[in-house]
C-alpha positions as CSV (number, residue, x, y, z in Angstrom):
1,M,298.1,115.1,156.1
2,D,295.7,112.9,158.1
3,I,296.7,114.7,161.3
4,L,295.8,118.1,159.7
5,H,292.4,116.7,158.6
6,N,291.7,115.3,162.0
7,L,292.8,118.6,163.6
8,I,290.5,120.7,161.3
9,N,287.6,118.3,161.9
10,N,288.1,118.6,165.6
11,I,288.2,122.4,165.4
12,N,285.0,122.4,163.3
13,L,283.3,120.1,165.8
14,L,284.4,122.3,168.7
15,L,283.1,125.4,167.0
16,N,279.7,123.8,166.2
17,I,279.5,122.5,169.8
18,T,280.3,125.9,171.1
19,G,277.6,127.5,168.9
20,A,275.1,125.0,170.1
21,L,276.0,125.5,173.8
22,I,275.7,129.3,173.4
23,I,272.2,128.8,172.0
24,I,271.2,126.4,174.8
25,W,272.7,128.8,177.4
26,G,270.8,131.8,175.9
27,V,267.5,129.8,175.8
28,V,268.0,128.7,179.5
29,I,268.7,132.3,180.6
30,A,265.7,133.6,178.6
31,L,263.4,130.9,180.0
32,I,264.5,131.7,183.6
33,E,263.9,135.4,183.1
34,F,260.6,134.7,181.5
35,L,259.5,132.4,184.3
36,K,260.6,135.0,186.9
37,K,258.5,137.6,185.1
38,E,255.5,135.3,184.9
39,I,255.7,134.2,188.5
40,G,256.6,137.6,189.9
41,N,255.5,141.1,189.2
42,R,253.6,141.4,185.9
43,D,254.1,145.2,185.6
44,K,255.7,146.3,182.3
45,T,255.2,142.9,180.8
46,M,255.9,144.0,177.2
47,Q,259.1,145.8,178.2
48,V,260.4,142.8,180.1
49,N,259.5,140.5,177.2
50,E,261.3,142.8,174.8
51,A,264.4,142.8,177.0
52,I,264.3,139.0,177.1
53,R,263.9,138.8,173.4
54,I,266.8,141.1,172.8
55,R,269.1,139.2,175.1
56,L,268.2,135.9,173.5
57,G,268.8,137.5,170.0
58,G,272.3,138.4,171.1
59,Y,273.1,134.8,172.0
60,L,271.7,133.7,168.6
61,V,273.8,136.1,166.7
62,L,276.9,135.0,168.6
63,A,276.2,131.4,168.0
64,L,275.6,132.0,164.2
65,E,279.1,133.4,164.0
66,F,280.6,130.3,165.5
67,F,278.6,128.1,163.1
68,I,279.9,130.2,160.1
69,A,283.4,129.9,161.3
70,G,283.0,126.1,161.6
71,D,281.6,125.9,158.1
72,I,284.5,127.9,156.7
73,I,287.1,125.8,158.5
74,K,285.4,122.6,157.3
75,T,285.6,123.7,153.7
76,I,289.4,123.9,154.1
77,I,289.7,120.2,154.1
78,T,287.2,119.6,151.2
79,P,287.7,122.4,148.8
80,T,285.5,121.1,145.9
81,W,283.3,123.3,143.9
82,E,280.3,121.6,145.4
83,S,281.5,122.2,149.0
84,L,282.4,125.8,148.1
85,G,278.9,126.4,146.7
86,M,277.3,124.8,149.8
87,L,279.5,127.0,152.0
88,G,278.6,130.1,150.1
89,T,274.9,129.3,150.4
90,I,275.2,128.5,154.1
91,V,277.2,131.6,154.8
92,V,274.8,133.8,152.9
93,I,271.8,132.4,154.8
94,R,273.4,132.7,158.2
95,T,274.8,136.1,157.4
96,V,271.3,137.3,156.4
97,L,269.9,135.9,159.6
98,S,272.7,137.5,161.6
99,Y,272.1,140.8,159.9
100,F,268.4,140.9,160.6
101,L,268.8,139.7,164.1
102,T,271.4,142.5,164.7
103,M,269.2,145.1,163.1
104,D,266.3,144.0,165.2
105,L,268.5,144.3,168.3
106,K,269.7,147.8,167.3
107,K,266.1,149.0,167.0
108,I,265.7,149.0,170.7
């Protein structure tokens, strides 16, 4: 049983690290694109900013999905009512964030 708990904890950690790396990667790409725009041609600044924002939003939505998966897997090893309530709250908050980010991305 301890092996299963360690495996699930490692999977949870891997999913959370993956989510964090996706966010970091998205921020780095957005920052590079922003700096290129600022240093280079300033034509159509609003359009370029919007494109950068949309791309970063896509990375954030993807990372949120990894975080939700990690939370769900973590709850497998500690299925108390308190942990289920915490999971439900976290999933609702992250799902709402994901929904609004996705809706914002679809507007464009």
